[in-house]
All heavy atoms as a GROMACS GRO file, in nm:
protein
  573
    1THR      N    1  -0.782   0.142   0.175
    1THR     CA    2  -0.730   0.261   0.241
    1THR      C    3  -0.769   0.384   0.157
    1THR      O    4  -0.808   0.358   0.038
    1THR     CB    5  -0.575   0.245   0.265
    1THR    OG1    6  -0.529   0.360   0.343
    1THR    CG2    7  -0.498   0.238   0.140
    2LYS      N    8  -0.747   0.500   0.208
    2LYS     CA    9  -0.769   0.622   0.139
    2LYS      C   10  -0.665   0.730   0.184
    2LYS      O   11  -0.641   0.742   0.299
    2LYS     CB   12  -0.911   0.669   0.166
    2LYS     CG   13  -0.946   0.803   0.089
    2LYS     CD   14  -1.085   0.840   0.118
    2LYS     CE   15  -1.187   0.758   0.039
    2LYS     NZ   16  -1.309   0.812   0.036
    3GLY      N   17  -0.620   0.797   0.088
    3GLY     CA   18  -0.521   0.910   0.126
    3GLY      C   19  -0.613   1.016   0.186
    3GLY      O   20  -0.724   1.047   0.157
    4ASN      N   21  -0.547   1.086   0.281
    4ASN     CA   22  -0.612   1.184   0.367
    4ASN      C   23  -0.557   1.316   0.348
    4ASN      O   24  -0.592   1.406   0.431
    4ASN     CB   25  -0.634   1.151   0.505
    4ASN     CG   26  -0.495   1.119   0.574
    4ASN    OD1   27  -0.387   1.150   0.503
    4ASN    ND2   28  -0.491   1.093   0.694
    5ASN      N   29  -0.467   1.344   0.242
    5ASN     CA   30  -0.412   1.472   0.236
    5ASN      C   31  -0.436   1.513   0.092
    5ASN      O   32  -0.387   1.478   0.003
    5ASN     CB   33  -0.266   1.456   0.258
    5ASN     CG   34  -0.180   1.586   0.254
    5ASN    OD1   35  -0.241   1.688   0.205
    5ASN    ND2   36  -0.078   1.597   0.328
    6PRO      N   37  -0.537   1.621   0.084
    6PRO     CA   38  -0.578   1.671  -0.054
    6PRO      C   39  -0.458   1.732  -0.127
    6PRO      O   40  -0.463   1.747  -0.243
    6PRO     CB   41  -0.689   1.765  -0.029
    6PRO     CG   42  -0.682   1.790   0.127
    6PRO     CD   43  -0.609   1.678   0.191
    7MET      N   44  -0.355   1.770  -0.060
    7MET     CA   45  -0.240   1.840  -0.133
    7MET      C   46  -0.186   1.736  -0.233
    7MET      O   47  -0.129   1.773  -0.336
    7MET     CB   48  -0.138   1.877  -0.031
    7MET     CG   49  -0.011   1.946  -0.084
    7MET     SD   50   0.099   1.999   0.045
    7MET     CE   51   0.212   1.871   0.040
    8TYR      N   52  -0.180   1.604  -0.201
    8TYR     CA   53  -0.132   1.508  -0.281
    8TYR      C   54  -0.240   1.446  -0.382
    8TYR      O   55  -0.202   1.357  -0.458
    8TYR     CB   56  -0.068   1.392  -0.209
    8TYR     CG   57   0.053   1.440  -0.128
    8TYR    CD1   58   0.041   1.445   0.010
    8TYR    CD2   59   0.158   1.475  -0.186
    8TYR    CE1   60   0.149   1.490   0.086
    8TYR    CE2   61   0.272   1.522  -0.106
    8TYR     CZ   62   0.258   1.526   0.028
    8TYR     OH   63   0.373   1.569   0.096
    9LYS      N   64  -0.354   1.489  -0.376
    9LYS     CA   65  -0.462   1.450  -0.463
    9LYS      C   66  -0.483   1.293  -0.462
    9LYS      O   67  -0.509   1.236  -0.551
    9LYS     CB   68  -0.452   1.490  -0.602
    9LYS     CG   69  -0.448   1.652  -0.611
    9LYS     CD   70  -0.428   1.686  -0.761
    9LYS     CE   71  -0.428   1.843  -0.775
    9LYS     NZ   72  -0.331   1.927  -0.714
   10ASN      N   73  -0.463   1.238  -0.352
   10ASN     CA   74  -0.483   1.098  -0.330
   10ASN      C   75  -0.596   1.052  -0.239
   10ASN      O   76  -0.586   0.983  -0.134
   10ASN     CB   77  -0.345   1.037  -0.265
   10ASN     CG   78  -0.311   1.097  -0.136
   10ASN    OD1   79  -0.371   1.193  -0.095
   10ASN    ND2   80  -0.232   1.024  -0.062
   11THR      N   81  -0.708   1.099  -0.283
   11THR     CA   82  -0.831   1.086  -0.205
   11THR      C   83  -0.935   0.967  -0.244
   11THR      O   84  -1.033   0.940  -0.198
   11THR     CB   85  -0.923   1.207  -0.192
   11THR    OG1   86  -0.957   1.252  -0.334
   11THR    CG2   87  -0.843   1.316  -0.125
   12GLN      N   88  -0.888   0.898  -0.350
   12GLN     CA   89  -0.963   0.783  -0.405
   12GLN      C   90  -0.924   0.650  -0.330
   12GLN      O   91  -0.814   0.638  -0.285
   12GLN     CB   92  -0.943   0.754  -0.552
   12GLN     CG   93  -0.997   0.866  -0.637
   12GLN     CD   94  -0.987   0.828  -0.793
   12GLN    OE1   95  -0.916   0.746  -0.831
   12GLN    NE2   96  -1.059   0.906  -0.870
   13ASP      N   97  -1.027   0.570  -0.311
   13ASP     CA   98  -0.996   0.445  -0.242
   13ASP      C   99  -0.912   0.347  -0.312
   13ASP      O  100  -0.906   0.364  -0.443
   13ASP     CB  101  -1.126   0.373  -0.222
   13ASP     CG  102  -1.228   0.436  -0.113
   13ASP    OD1  103  -1.163   0.509  -0.031
   13ASP    OD2  104  -1.341   0.404  -0.122
   14PHE      N  105  -0.812   0.285  -0.252
   14PHE     CA  106  -0.724   0.181  -0.315
   14PHE      C  107  -0.689   0.085  -0.217
   14PHE      O  108  -0.700   0.098  -0.102
   14PHE     CB  109  -0.600   0.255  -0.392
   14PHE     CG  110  -0.509   0.314  -0.273
   14PHE    CD1  111  -0.401   0.239  -0.231
   14PHE    CD2  112  -0.523   0.440  -0.229
   14PHE    CE1  113  -0.314   0.289  -0.145
   14PHE    CE2  114  -0.439   0.493  -0.138
   14PHE     CZ  115  -0.325   0.422  -0.100
   15SER      N  116  -0.637  -0.026  -0.261
   15SER     CA  117  -0.596  -0.141  -0.181
   15SER      C  118  -0.459  -0.183  -0.214
   15SER      O  119  -0.419  -0.194  -0.330
   15SER     CB  120  -0.696  -0.249  -0.183
   15SER     OG  121  -0.813  -0.222  -0.144
   16LEU      N  122  -0.373  -0.216  -0.115
   16LEU     CA  123  -0.254  -0.282  -0.134
   16LEU      C  124  -0.288  -0.432  -0.082
   16LEU      O  125  -0.323  -0.448   0.032
   16LEU     CB  126  -0.138  -0.236  -0.048
   16LEU     CG  127  -0.092  -0.098  -0.078
   16LEU    CD1  128   0.008  -0.040   0.014
   16LEU    CD2  129  -0.044  -0.093  -0.229
   17PHE      N  130  -0.292  -0.522  -0.175
   17PHE     CA  131  -0.334  -0.659  -0.140
   17PHE      C  132  -0.204  -0.770  -0.134
   17PHE      O  133  -0.113  -0.757  -0.207
   17PHE     CB  134  -0.410  -0.710  -0.257
   17PHE     CG  135  -0.466  -0.851  -0.255
   17PHE    CD1  136  -0.575  -0.880  -0.167
   17PHE    CD2  137  -0.403  -0.948  -0.323
   17PHE    CE1  138  -0.606  -1.012  -0.150
   17PHE    CE2  139  -0.440  -1.080  -0.310
   17PHE     CZ  140  -0.550  -1.109  -0.225
   18ILE      N  141  -0.214  -0.830  -0.019
   18ILE     CA  142  -0.106  -0.924   0.016
   18ILE      C  143  -0.177  -1.074   0.024
   18ILE      O  144  -0.268  -1.083   0.104
   18ILE     CB  145  -0.032  -0.904   0.136
   18ILE    CG1  146   0.045  -0.767   0.126
   18ILE    CG2  147   0.072  -1.019   0.152
   18ILE    CD1  148   0.117  -0.718   0.263
   19ARG      N  149  -0.140  -1.151  -0.072
   19ARG     CA  150  -0.210  -1.292  -0.056
   19ARG      C  151  -0.156  -1.352   0.063
   19ARG      O  152  -0.067  -1.329   0.125
   19ARG     CB  153  -0.171  -1.373  -0.180
   19ARG     CG  154  -0.219  -1.328  -0.312
   19ARG     CD  155  -0.176  -1.416  -0.424
   19ARG     NE  156  -0.090  -1.523  -0.404
   19ARG     CZ  157  -0.020  -1.578  -0.482
   19ARG    NH1  158  -0.024  -1.544  -0.614
   19ARG    NH2  159   0.060  -1.672  -0.454
   20TRP      N  160  -0.251  -1.443   0.115
   20TRP     CA  161  -0.227  -1.520   0.236
   20TRP      C  162  -0.096  -1.585   0.256
   20TRP      O  163  -0.036  -1.579   0.351
   20TRP     CB  164  -0.342  -1.615   0.275
   20TRP     CG  165  -0.343  -1.733   0.170
   20TRP    CD1  166  -0.407  -1.745   0.057
   20TRP    CD2  167  -0.278  -1.868   0.194
   20TRP    NE1  168  -0.378  -1.859   0.006
   20TRP    CE2  169  -0.294  -1.932   0.084
   20TRP    CE3  170  -0.184  -1.905   0.304
   20TRP    CZ2  171  -0.240  -2.056   0.074
   20TRP    CZ3  172  -0.140  -2.033   0.280
   20TRP    CH2  173  -0.158  -2.107   0.172
   21ASP      N  174  -0.042  -1.635   0.132
   21ASP     CA  175   0.075  -1.715   0.143
   21ASP      C  176   0.198  -1.621   0.135
   21ASP      O  177   0.314  -1.663   0.158
   21ASP     CB  178   0.085  -1.818   0.029
   21ASP     CG  179   0.047  -1.762  -0.116
   21ASP    OD1  180  -0.009  -1.659  -0.122
   21ASP    OD2  181   0.099  -1.826  -0.218
   22TYR      N  182   0.174  -1.488   0.129
   22TYR     CA  183   0.294  -1.387   0.126
   22TYR      C  184   0.274  -1.300   0.258
   22TYR      O  185   0.370  -1.231   0.300
   22TYR     CB  186   0.287  -1.293   0.005
   22TYR     CG  187   0.346  -1.363  -0.118
   22TYR    CD1  188   0.254  -1.430  -0.207
   22TYR    CD2  189   0.488  -1.353  -0.140
   22TYR    CE1  190   0.309  -1.487  -0.318
   22TYR    CE2  191   0.532  -1.420  -0.257
   22TYR     CZ  192   0.448  -1.484  -0.341
   22TYR     OH  193   0.487  -1.544  -0.451
   23ALA      N  194   0.160  -1.315   0.328
   23ALA     CA  195   0.147  -1.226   0.447
   23ALA      C  196   0.242  -1.258   0.550
   23ALA      O  197   0.298  -1.160   0.610
   23ALA     CB  198  -0.001  -1.244   0.502
   24GLU      N  199   0.265  -1.380   0.578
   24GLU     CA  200   0.368  -1.419   0.691
   24GLU      C  201   0.495  -1.366   0.662
   24GLU      O  202   0.576  -1.317   0.748
   24GLU     CB  203   0.367  -1.570   0.706
   24GLU     CG  204   0.454  -1.619   0.831
   24GLU     CD  205   0.395  -1.564   0.957
   24GLU    OE1  206   0.275  -1.549   0.981
   24GLU    OE2  207   0.480  -1.544   1.053
   25LYS      N  208   0.540  -1.365   0.534
   25LYS     CA  209   0.676  -1.317   0.499
   25LYS      C  210   0.678  -1.168   0.509
   25LYS      O  211   0.796  -1.108   0.524
   25LYS     CB  212   0.709  -1.355   0.351
   25LYS     CG  213   0.715  -1.491   0.325
   25LYS     CD  214   0.723  -1.534   0.172
   25LYS     CE  215   0.716  -1.690   0.148
   25LYS     NZ  216   0.709  -1.710   0.006
   26ASN      N  217   0.576  -1.102   0.507
   26ASN     CA  218   0.558  -0.952   0.517
   26ASN      C  219   0.528  -0.898   0.646
   26ASN      O  220   0.521  -0.780   0.672
   26ASN     CB  221   0.476  -0.898   0.411
   26ASN     CG  222   0.529  -0.909   0.270
   26ASN    OD1  223   0.612  -0.824   0.241
   26ASN    ND2  224   0.492  -1.004   0.211
   27LYS      N  225   0.509  -0.986   0.748
   27LYS     CA  226   0.444  -0.944   0.871
   27LYS      C  227   0.532  -0.843   0.957
   27LYS      O  228   0.475  -0.744   0.998
   27LYS     CB  229   0.434  -1.077   0.967
   27LYS     CG  230   0.339  -1.053   1.089
   27LYS     CD  231   0.309  -1.192   1.145
   27LYS     CE  232   0.383  -1.223   1.265
   27LYS     NZ  233   0.353  -1.327   1.336
   28GLU      N  234   0.661  -0.859   0.956
   28GLU     CA  235   0.736  -0.773   1.026
   28GLU      C  236   0.742  -0.627   0.966
   28GLU      O  237   0.775  -0.528   1.023
   28GLU     CB  238   0.881  -0.818   1.038
   28GLU     CG  239   0.951  -0.828   0.903
   28GLU     CD  240   1.096  -0.887   0.926
   28GLU    OE1  241   1.186  -0.817   0.957
   28GLU    OE2  242   1.111  -1.000   0.898
   29PHE      N  243   0.705  -0.608   0.835
   29PHE     CA  244   0.715  -0.474   0.758
   29PHE      C  245   0.584  -0.404   0.767
   29PHE      O  246   0.578  -0.284   0.734
   29PHE     CB  247   0.766  -0.493   0.623
   29PHE     CG  248   0.903  -0.563   0.617
   29PHE    CD1  249   0.915  -0.695   0.575
   29PHE    CD2  250   1.026  -0.488   0.649
   29PHE    CE1  251   1.042  -0.753   0.578
   29PHE    CE2  252   1.133  -0.550   0.648
   29PHE     CZ  253   1.161  -0.673   0.604
   30ILE      N  254   0.471  -0.461   0.790
   30ILE     CA  255   0.339  -0.406   0.787
   30ILE      C  256   0.335  -0.274   0.876
   30ILE      O  257   0.291  -0.182   0.831
   30ILE     CB  258   0.225  -0.514   0.822
   30ILE    CG1  259   0.214  -0.610   0.701
   30ILE    CG2  260   0.091  -0.435   0.846
   30ILE    CD1  261   0.130  -0.720   0.733
   31LYS      N  262   0.377  -0.274   0.999
   31LYS     CA  263   0.375  -0.174   1.084
   31LYS      C  264   0.451  -0.053   1.031
   31LYS      O  265   0.430   0.066   1.058
   31LYS     CB  266   0.415  -0.212   1.227
   31LYS     CG  267   0.318  -0.292   1.312
   31LYS     CD  268   0.217  -0.202   1.373
   31LYS     CE  269   0.123  -0.299   1.444
   31LYS     NZ  270   0.000  -0.248   1.478
   32SER      N  271   0.559  -0.080   0.965
   32SER     CA  272   0.651   0.027   0.915
   32SER      C  273   0.584   0.108   0.803
   32SER      O  274   0.636   0.212   0.782
   32SER     CB  275   0.771  -0.040   0.865
   32SER     OG  276   0.758  -0.112   0.731
   33ILE      N  277   0.482   0.064   0.746
   33ILE     CA  278   0.412   0.150   0.640
   33ILE      C  279   0.280   0.208   0.673
   33ILE      O  280   0.233   0.286   0.613
   33ILE     CB  281   0.403   0.068   0.501
   33ILE    CG1  282   0.309  -0.044   0.525
   33ILE    CG2  283   0.528   0.015   0.453
   33ILE    CD1  284   0.269  -0.111   0.391
   34GLU      N  285   0.241   0.170   0.805
   34GLU     CA  286   0.112   0.230   0.848
   34GLU      C  287   0.129   0.380   0.866
   34GLU      O  288   0.236   0.433   0.914
   34GLU     CB  289   0.059   0.165   0.984
   34GLU     CG  290   0.022   0.030   0.962
   34GLU     CD  291  -0.022  -0.033   1.085
   34GLU    OE1  292  -0.001   0.008   1.207
   34GLU    OE2  293  -0.094  -0.137   1.089
   35ASN      N  294   0.019   0.455   0.843
   35ASN     CA  295   0.020   0.612   0.854
   35ASN      C  296   0.149   0.669   0.785
   35ASN      O  297   0.208   0.759   0.837
   35ASN     CB  298   0.013   0.634   1.006
   35ASN     CG  299  -0.102   0.594   1.076
   35ASN    OD1  300  -0.210   0.603   1.025
   35ASN    ND2  301  -0.078   0.520   1.200
   36SER      N  302   0.147   0.625   0.665
   36SER     CA  303   0.274   0.680   0.589
   36SER      C  304   0.220   0.722   0.456
   36SER      O  305   0.133   0.663   0.385
   36SER     CB  306   0.386   0.584   0.569
   36SER     OG  307   0.432   0.542   0.701
   37LEU      N  308   0.294   0.815   0.388
   37LEU     CA  309   0.275   0.840   0.252
   37LEU      C  310   0.388   0.756   0.177
   37LEU      O  311   0.499   0.752   0.202
   37LEU     CB  312   0.323   0.993   0.219
   37LEU     CG  313   0.318   1.040   0.066
   37LEU    CD1  314   0.165   1.015   0.008
   37LEU    CD2  315   0.368   1.172   0.051
   38ILE      N  316   0.331   0.668   0.078
   38ILE     CA  317   0.420   0.564   0.028
   38ILE      C  318   0.413   0.571  -0.123
   38ILE      O  319   0.315   0.616  -0.186
   38ILE     CB  320   0.376   0.420   0.080
   38ILE    CG1  321   0.240   0.392   0.025
   38ILE    CG2  322   0.397   0.406   0.218
   38ILE    CD1  323   0.194   0.256   0.045
   39VAL      N  324   0.517   0.512  -0.181
   39VAL     CA  325   0.509   0.476  -0.323
   39VAL      C  326   0.531   0.323  -0.334
   39VAL      O  327   0.599   0.260  -0.257
   39VAL     CB  328   0.644   0.541  -0.393
   39VAL    CG1  329   0.653   0.495  -0.537
   39VAL    CG2  330   0.636   0.697  -0.387
   40CYS      N  331   0.443   0.262  -0.423
   40CYS     CA  332   0.434   0.129  -0.444
   40CYS      C  333   0.469   0.088  -0.581
   40CYS      O  334   0.398   0.147  -0.668
   40CYS     CB  335   0.301   0.070  -0.395
   40CYS     SG  336   0.295  -0.119  -0.393
   41TYR      N  337   0.561  -0.001  -0.606
   41TYR     CA  338   0.587  -0.057  -0.733
   41TYR      C  339   0.512  -0.173  -0.767
   41TYR      O  340   0.522  -0.272  -0.677
   41TYR     CB  341   0.742  -0.078  -0.751
   41TYR     CG  342   0.786  -0.139  -0.877
   41TYR    CD1  343   0.799  -0.053  -0.990
   41TYR    CD2  344   0.807  -0.276  -0.887
   41TYR    CE1  345   0.841  -0.105  -1.108
   41TYR    CE2  346   0.841  -0.326  -1.019
   41TYR     CZ  347   0.853  -0.251  -1.130
   41TYR     OH  348   0.891  -0.290  -1.243
   42GLY      N  349   0.427  -0.174  -0.880
   42GLY     CA  350   0.345  -0.271  -0.901
   42GLY      C  351   0.246  -0.247  -1.006
   42GLY      O  352   0.234  -0.125  -1.032
   43GLU      N  353   0.174  -0.329  -1.059
   43GLU     CA  354   0.081  -0.310  -1.163
   43GLU      C  355  -0.059  -0.288  -1.087
   43GLU      O  356  -0.107  -0.379  -1.024
   43GLU     CB  357   0.067  -0.426  -1.250
   43GLU     CG  358  -0.026  -0.397  -1.370
   43GLU     CD  359  -0.042  -0.524  -1.476
   43GLU    OE1  360   0.062  -0.597  -1.479
   43GLU    OE2  361  -0.130  -0.518  -1.549
   44ALA      N  362  -0.116  -0.175  -1.114
   44ALA     CA  363  -0.241  -0.146  -1.058
   44ALA      C  364  -0.362  -0.206  -1.145
   44ALA      O  365  -0.353  -0.204  -1.258
   44ALA     CB  366  -0.272   0.002  -1.046
   45THR      N  367  -0.456  -0.283  -1.084
   45THR     CA  368  -0.567  -0.325  -1.143
   45THR      C  369  -0.690  -0.287  -1.090
   45THR      O  370  -0.699  -0.263  -0.968
   45THR     CB  371  -0.557  -0.487  -1.146
   45THR    OG1  372  -0.547  -0.526  -1.021
   45THR    CG2  373  -0.429  -0.543  -1.214
   46THR      N  374  -0.795  -0.290  -1.167
   46THR     CA  375  -0.921  -0.260  -1.119
   46THR      C  376  -1.021  -0.367  -1.138
   46THR      O  377  -1.018  -0.444  -1.240
   46THR     CB  378  -0.980  -0.130  -1.193
   46THR    OG1  379  -0.891  -0.023  -1.181
   46THR    CG2  380  -1.116  -0.085  -1.136
   47ASN      N  381  -1.091  -0.407  -1.035
   47ASN     CA  382  -1.191  -0.505  -1.019
   47ASN      C  383  -1.300  -0.460  -0.969
   47ASN      O  384  -1.329  -0.348  -0.935
   47ASN     CB  385  -1.133  -0.634  -0.979
   47ASN     CG  386  -1.096  -0.616  -0.835
   47ASN    OD1  387  -1.142  -0.543  -0.753
   47ASN    ND2  388  -0.985  -0.693  -0.780
   48GLU      N  389  -1.399  -0.569  -0.927
   48GLU     CA  390  -1.520  -0.524  -0.872
   48GLU      C  391  -1.507  -0.461  -0.726
   48GLU      O  392  -1.599  -0.395  -0.676
   48GLU     CB  393  -1.626  -0.644  -0.854
   48GLU     CG  394  -1.582  -0.752  -0.771
   48GLU     CD  395  -1.492  -0.855  -0.834
   48GLU    OE1  396  -1.434  -0.830  -0.956
   48GLU    OE2  397  -1.480  -0.975  -0.774
   49PHE      N  398  -1.389  -0.478  -0.668
   49PHE     CA  399  -1.365  -0.420  -0.529
   49PHE      C  400  -1.299  -0.284  -0.535
   49PHE      O  401  -1.274  -0.232  -0.443
   49PHE     CB  402  -1.276  -0.521  -0.443
   49PHE     CG  403  -1.340  -0.652  -0.444
   49PHE    CD1  404  -1.283  -0.760  -0.510
   49PHE    CD2  405  -1.452  -0.675  -0.364
   49PHE    CE1  406  -1.344  -0.892  -0.502
   49PHE    CE2  407  -1.511  -0.812  -0.361
   49PHE     CZ  408  -1.459  -0.904  -0.426
   50GLY      N  409  -1.245  -0.245  -0.663
   50GLY     CA  410  -1.180  -0.119  -0.666
   50GLY      C  411  -1.046  -0.128  -0.731
   50GLY      O  412  -1.011  -0.230  -0.798
   51THR      N  413  -0.955  -0.047  -0.710
   51THR     CA  414  -0.822  -0.047  -0.767
   51THR      C  415  -0.733  -0.102  -0.665
   51THR      O  416  -0.736  -0.066  -0.543
   51THR     CB  417  -0.778   0.095  -0.803
   51THR    OG1  418  -0.865   0.146  -0.897
   51THR    CG2  419  -0.641   0.102  -0.868
   52GLN      N  420  -0.648  -0.193  -0.704
   52GLN     CA  421  -0.556  -0.239  -0.614
   52GLN      C  422  -0.416  -0.274  -0.681
   52GLN      O  423  -0.411  -0.282  -0.790
   52GLN     CB  424  -0.609  -0.374  -0.549
   52GLN     CG  425  -0.620  -0.488  -0.644
   52GLN     CD  426  -0.683  -0.609  -0.570
   52GLN    OE1  427  -0.752  -0.606  -0.478
   52GLN    NE2  428  -0.645  -0.738  -0.614
   53ILE      N  429  -0.312  -0.289  -0.591
   53ILE     CA  430  -0.182  -0.349  -0.628
   53ILE      C  431  -0.147  -0.464  -0.548
   53ILE      O  432  -0.158  -0.453  -0.421
   53ILE     CB  433  -0.078  -0.228  -0.602
   53ILE    CG1  434  -0.098  -0.120  -0.702
   53ILE    CG2  435   0.070  -0.295  -0.633
   53ILE    CD1  436  -0.006  -0.002  -0.685
   54GLU      N  437  -0.116  -0.572  -0.615
   54GLU     CA  438  -0.068  -0.694  -0.532
   54GLU      C  439   0.072  -0.678  -0.488
   54GLU      O  440   0.154  -0.650  -0.561
   54GLU     CB  441  -0.092  -0.808  -0.617
   54GLU     CG  442  -0.073  -0.925  -0.538
   54GLU     CD  443  -0.138  -1.065  -0.608
   54GLU    OE1  444  -0.199  -1.046  -0.713
   54GLU    OE2  445  -0.127  -1.172  -0.553
   55VAL      N  446   0.086  -0.694  -0.358
   55VAL     CA  447   0.220  -0.678  -0.297
   55VAL      C  448   0.269  -0.819  -0.263
   55VAL      O  449   0.210  -0.906  -0.190
   55VAL     CB  450   0.214  -0.593  -0.162
   55VAL    CG1  451   0.354  -0.590  -0.098
   55VAL    CG2  452   0.168  -0.456  -0.207
   56TYR      N  453   0.396  -0.850  -0.311
   56TYR     CA  454   0.458  -0.974  -0.276
   56TYR      C  455   0.568  -0.956  -0.164
   56TYR      O  456   0.597  -1.035  -0.082
   56TYR     CB  457   0.522  -1.034  -0.398
   56TYR     CG  458   0.429  -1.067  -0.514
   56TYR    CD1  459   0.403  -0.984  -0.611
   56TYR    CD2  460   0.357  -1.180  -0.507
   56TYR    CE1  461   0.314  -1.005  -0.716
   56TYR    CE2  462   0.259  -1.213  -0.611
   56TYR     CZ  463   0.244  -1.131  -0.712
   56TYR     OH  464   0.158  -1.142  -0.807
   57SER      N  465   0.631  -0.826  -0.171
   57SER     CA  466   0.733  -0.805  -0.081
   57SER      C  467   0.734  -0.648  -0.043
   57SER      O  468   0.765  -0.563  -0.122
   57SER     CB  469   0.875  -0.841  -0.133
   57SER     OG  470   0.985  -0.791  -0.054
   58ILE      N  471   0.679  -0.626   0.079
   58ILE     CA  472   0.677  -0.487   0.129
   58ILE      C  473   0.827  -0.421   0.112
   58ILE      O  474   0.839  -0.316   0.065
   58ILE     CB  475   0.632  -0.466   0.268
   58ILE    CG1  476   0.479  -0.507   0.267
   58ILE    CG2  477   0.653  -0.333   0.327
   58ILE    CD1  478   0.413  -0.509   0.412
   59LYS      N  479   0.920  -0.501   0.161
   59LYS     CA  480   1.054  -0.451   0.162
   59LYS      C  481   1.106  -0.404   0.029
   59LYS      O  482   1.178  -0.314   0.001
   59LYS     CB  483   1.148  -0.563   0.217
   59LYS     CG  484   1.296  -0.519   0.227
   59LYS     CD  485   1.362  -0.624   0.300
   59LYS     CE  486   1.520  -0.597   0.297
   59LYS     NZ  487   1.591  -0.710   0.345
   60ASN      N  488   1.066  -0.482  -0.087
   60ASN     CA  489   1.111  -0.454  -0.218
   60ASN      C  490   1.018  -0.376  -0.312
   60ASN      O  491   1.051  -0.313  -0.407
   60ASN     CB  492   1.140  -0.585  -0.279
   60ASN     CG  493   1.262  -0.663  -0.224
   60ASN    OD1  494   1.360  -0.605  -0.191
   60ASN    ND2  495   1.236  -0.790  -0.202
   61GLN      N  496   0.889  -0.362  -0.274
   61GLN     CA  497   0.795  -0.291  -0.348
   61GLN      C  498   0.751  -0.166  -0.302
   61GLN      O  499   0.686  -0.080  -0.369
   61GLN     CB  500   0.679  -0.381  -0.373
   61GLN     CG  501   0.684  -0.497  -0.467
   61GLN     CD  502   0.558  -0.574  -0.480
   61GLN    OE1  503   0.548  -0.683  -0.418
   61GLN    NE2  504   0.471  -0.516  -0.569
   62ILE      N  505   0.770  -0.132  -0.167
   62ILE     CA  506   0.720  -0.018  -0.109
   62ILE      C  507   0.830   0.074  -0.063
   62ILE      O  508   0.922   0.030   0.015
   62ILE     CB  509   0.620  -0.037  -0.001
   62ILE    CG1  510   0.500  -0.110  -0.071
   62ILE    CG2  511   0.570   0.077   0.071
   62ILE    CD1  512   0.387  -0.162   0.022
   63THR      N  513   0.824   0.207  -0.077
   63THR     CA  514   0.908   0.303  -0.012
   63THR      C  515   0.830   0.397   0.067
   63THR      O  516   0.730   0.446   0.019
   63THR     CB  517   0.995   0.378  -0.117
   63THR    OG1  518   1.074   0.284  -0.187
   63THR    CG2  519   1.083   0.482  -0.062
   64VAL      N  520   0.872   0.430   0.188
   64VAL     CA  521   0.796   0.530   0.255
   64VAL      C  522   0.858   0.677   0.229
   64VAL      O  523   0.980   0.681   0.247
   64VAL     CB  524   0.820   0.504   0.423
   64VAL    CG1  525   0.754   0.612   0.501
   64VAL    CG2  526   0.746   0.375   0.458
   65LEU      N  527   0.773   0.764   0.194
   65LEU     CA  528   0.817   0.902   0.165
   65LEU      C  529   0.805   0.984   0.285
   65LEU      O  530   0.883   1.081   0.304
   65LEU     CB  531   0.736   0.959   0.048
   65LEU     CG  532   0.742   0.898  -0.084
   65LEU    CD1  533   0.648   0.960  -0.180
   65LEU    CD2  534   0.886   0.888  -0.131
   66LYS      N  535   0.704   0.970   0.371
   66LYS     CA  536   0.681   1.049   0.492
   66LYS      C  537   0.599   0.973   0.590
   66LYS      O  538   0.501   0.904   0.547
   66LYS     CB  539   0.597   1.167   0.446
   66LYS     CG  540   0.582   1.271   0.556
   66LYS     CD  541   0.500   1.396   0.499
   66LYS     CE  542   0.486   1.494   0.614
   66LYS     NZ  543   0.415   1.620   0.569
   67LYS      N  544   0.636   0.976   0.717
   67LYS     CA  545   0.548   0.907   0.810
   67LYS      C  546   0.469   1.014   0.882
   67LYS      O  547   0.496   1.141   0.904
   67LYS     CB  548   0.653   0.865   0.926
   67LYS     CG  549   0.721   0.740   0.901
   67LYS     CD  550   0.634   0.613   0.882
   67LYS     CE  551   0.609   0.550   1.002
   67LYS     NZ  552   0.530   0.429   0.993
   68TYR      N  553   0.334   0.981   0.913
   68TYR     CA  554   0.242   1.066   0.980
   68TYR      C  555   0.228   1.012   1.128
   68TYR      O  556   0.256   0.887   1.147
   68TYR     CB  557   0.109   1.059   0.913
   68TYR     CG  558   0.111   1.126   0.771
   68TYR    CD1  559   0.109   1.051   0.665
   68TYR    CD2  560   0.127   1.256   0.767
   68TYR    CE1  561   0.114   1.101   0.542
   68TYR    CE2  562   0.122   1.310   0.628
   68TYR     CZ  563   0.132   1.230   0.522
   68TYR     OH  564   0.124   1.276   0.394
   69LYS      N  565   0.194   1.090   1.232
   69LYS     CA  566   0.182   1.050   1.360
   69LYS      C  567   0.054   1.011   1.383
   69LYS      O  568  -0.045   1.035   1.324
   69LYS     CB  569   0.230   1.160   1.457
   69LYS     CG  570   0.374   1.189   1.439
   69LYS     CD  571   0.417   1.285   1.547
   69LYS     CE  572   0.571   1.307   1.525
   69LYS     NZ  573   0.630   1.383   1.615
   0.00000   0.00000   0.00000
């Protein structure tokens, strides 16, 4: 994903990664963070695919600051 609001200076590519064995547990929360400015608690790592944060629980690791339409 990529931030689309230059005001927040969040224009670099990044990923929130959910392993397959945690995806089902988070399924009901995925729509709640789409098109949103979020804060995610986790350790950011960089690998050959870019920068990412591994998410185990959307409910416990992510807060929505603002919803976009």
